N, C-alpha and C positions, 0 to 999 in steps of 0.2 A: 782207666776203664770208664767209659761213659754209660750211665744208666739212663734209659729212656724215661720220660715222664709217664705218669698214668694216662692212658689214652682218654680223650674226652668221651668216647663211646662208653667207657666204664664209669663215667662221672655224670650220671643222668639227672641228678637231683638239684634242687635249689632250697634254700632255707634262709632264715634271718637269725642274726645274733644280737643279743643285748649284752654289752660288756658290763660286768659287775664293777661298781665304783666303790662301794663300801656300805657300812651300816649307818643309817640316819640317826637323828637325835632320839627317836623312840624305839630304836632297835630294828626298824624296818630296813630292808635291803634297798639300795639305790642302784639303778642301772642307767647306762648312757643311751644315746640314740641308737635305734635299730640300724644294723648293717646288713645289706643283702649279700648272701653267699650264693655263688653260682658254680656249677660244674663240681659238685661234691657227690659223695656216695654214702648212703646210710645202709647199714647191715644190722640185723638183730643180733643181740649178744646175751649170753648168760654168764659171762666171765665174772669171777669173784675177785674183788680188789679190796685193799685196805685204804680207807680215806685218811685225811690228815689228822683225825682224832683216833686213828688206829681201829676204827670200827669196820667190820667186814660188810661190804655192800655188793649187790649184784648189779652189773651194768645192764641197762635195757637195750642199748644200741651203741654202735661205734660209727662215727662219721669220719670219712677219709677226705682230707684236704690236700691236694697236690700243689706243691709250691710253684709249678710252672703253668699248669692248666686251670687250676681253680681261681676264682675271683672273689674278692679283690686281691690283687697282688700284695704280698707283704702282710697279710692278715696274721694276727696273733690271737692266741686263745689262752684263757686262764681258768683255773678252777672257780666255780660259782657263776661263770657266764651262763646266760640262758640261750638255748638254741630252739627255735620253733621250726618244725617240719610238718607241713600239712596242718592237721588239727592237734598235733602233739607238741608239748613243750617239755624240753629236757633241761637238766642242769649239768654243766660240765663237771665231771668227777675226777678226770685225769687227762693229761695231755702227753702223748708219746711222740716225740719227734723221731723220725727215722732218717739216718744219714747214709749217703753212699760214700763220699770222700770229702775231706775238708770239714769245714765248720758250718756249711749251709745245709739245712735239712732238705731232703728229697720230698718228703711228704709228712703229714701229721695224721696220727690216729687219735681221735678225741673220744674218750670214754664218757658215755652219757647215762645219767640215771633219771 
């Protein structure tokens, strides 16, 4: 069974991602160079999740990244990455890959706080 990619007409947004590298010498967070994300979708969310320290948090938004139509191809997402959308900056709280068949994801839903 072939599942169609998310159509580009449903992926109208662009954003930037700063990948989380780690904690610096003084405990400050370090990020890599900005990466442009194109053909993504942002939706508001109020879903309650548990973070890695088992604290409950409300998501502010969910970003959809299609593995075929979103750019850049092969992008990956990790907790603590920063995502800027318009004048808003979010932190990635959860990454949910969605599979159709096999081991390659169809799309990602990225939970943002």
